[in-house]
C-alpha positions in Angstrom: 11.7 9.5 99.4 8.1 10.1 98.0 9.0 8.9 94.8 10.5 5.7 96.3 7.3 5.0 98.2 5.2 5.5 95.2 7.3 3.4 93.0 7.3 0.6 95.6 3.4 0.6 95.5 3.5 0.6 91.7 5.9 -2.1 91.4 4.0 -4.3 93.8 0.9 -3.9 91.6 2.8 -4.5 88.4 4.2 -7.6 89.7 0.8 -9.2 90.5 -1.0 -8.3 87.3 -0.9 -6.0 84.1 -3.2 -5.6 81.1 -2.7 -7.7 78.2 0.2 -6.9 75.8 2.2 -5.2 78.7 5.0 -7.1 80.5 7.2 -6.0 83.3 10.9 -6.8 82.4 13.3 -5.3 85.2 13.3 -2.7 87.7 16.7 -3.0 89.4 15.9 0.2 91.5 13.7 3.2 91.8 15.8 5.1 89.1 15.1 3.0 85.9 12.6 0.3 84.9 12.2 -1.5 81.8 8.7 -2.8 80.3 7.8 -4.6 77.0 4.4 -3.5 75.1 2.8 -5.2 72.2 -0.1 -4.0 70.0 -2.9 -6.3 70.3 -4.9 -5.7 67.2 -4.2 -6.7 63.7 -2.4 -3.4 62.8 0.0 -4.6 60.0 2.5 -1.9 61.0 2.9 -3.6 64.5 1.7 -7.2 63.8 3.9 -9.7 65.9 6.1 -7.1 67.3 7.3 -6.5 70.9 8.9 -3.0 71.9 10.9 -2.1 75.1 10.3 0.9 76.9 12.8 2.4 79.3 11.2 4.5 82.3 13.7 7.0 84.2 12.2 8.4 87.2 13.5 11.7 89.1 13.1 12.0 92.8 10.2 14.5 92.0 8.1 11.3 90.6 5.1 11.3 90.3 4.9 15.1 90.5 7.1 15.2 87.5 6.7 12.8 84.6 8.9 9.9 84.0 11.4 10.0 81.1 10.2 7.4 78.8 11.9 6.0 75.5 11.7 3.0 73.4 15.0 1.3 73.4 16.4 -1.2 70.7 17.8 -4.6 71.7 19.4 -7.3 69.7 18.5 -10.4 72.1 15.6 -10.5 72.3 15.0 -8.5 69.1 13.3 -5.3 70.1 13.0 -2.4 67.6 11.7 1.4 67.6 8.5 1.4 66.3 7.8 3.5 63.4 5.3 6.3 64.2 4.9 9.9 63.3 5.5 10.8 66.9 8.4 8.3 67.9 12.0 9.5 66.8 14.3 6.9 65.5 16.4 7.3 68.6 13.2 6.3 70.8 12.3 9.7 72.0 8.6 10.0 72.1 6.5 13.0 71.4 3.5 12.6 73.6 1.8 15.3 75.6 1.2 12.9 78.4 5.0 13.0 78.9 5.6 16.5 79.0 4.9 19.0 81.8 1.7 20.2 80.4 0.1 16.9 79.8 1.5 14.9 82.8 -0.7 14.5 86.2 0.4 12.7 89.3 -2.6 10.2 88.8 -0.7 8.8 85.8 1.6 5.8 86.3 3.8 3.4 84.5 0.7 1.2 83.6 -1.2 4.1 82.3 1.7 5.1 80.1 2.3 1.9 78.7 -1.7 1.8 77.9 -1.3 5.3 76.3 1.6 4.1 74.2 -0.1 1.0 73.1 -3.1 3.0 72.2 -1.2 5.4 70.2 0.3 2.6 68.4 -3.0 0.8 67.8 -4.6 3.9 66.2 -1.6 4.8 63.9 -2.1 4.1 60.0 1.1 6.0 58.8 4.4 4.0 58.3 6.6 7.2 59.0 8.7 8.8 61.4 8.3 12.6 62.6 9.1 15.3 60.1 12.9 16.2 60.5 13.6 12.9 62.1 17.1 12.5 60.8 18.2 16.0 61.6 16.6 15.8 65.2 18.3 12.8 65.9 21.8 13.9 64.6 21.5 17.3 66.6 19.7 16.5 69.8 21.8 16.4 72.8 18.7 17.2 75.3 17.4 14.4 77.6 13.7 13.7 76.4 12.2 15.7 79.6 14.2 18.9 78.5 12.9 19.0 75.0 10.0 21.4 74.4 8.1 19.7 71.9 4.9 21.5 70.2 1.9 19.2 70.2 -0.1 19.9 67.1 -1.0 16.7 65.4 -3.8 14.8 67.3 -4.8 12.8 64.2 -2.2 10.0 64.9 
């Protein structure tokens, strides 16, 4: 119940205004939303690219972080960005999305801004170490993965 009330307020705000480079796509219900983000600077890794994010909310939101992943699309064309903290299946290794880094004051907009910032500051055109193995073997939902957050340089 509380999750729906909070998400209703967020949705109203998002539909009125969002920061540059963040676009609302769809929210068919209070379980799953999609947003597009763009990097606004001239970072050549992400120039002229738009990326689709899928947010999945539990009934414990905002106490519990949403499950956020990048998703590929063919129309309109959306790829998964190459970044040392983004796996090729769209799973994001970011402390903000884990139980240790999440705070109920965060919201969909702030998560999108954090991901924009993460991409903007990146200079490495590479996937996380062990990407292929992780993608092949992982059967867990993103929220159930216990990442170790060691690299704050990207």
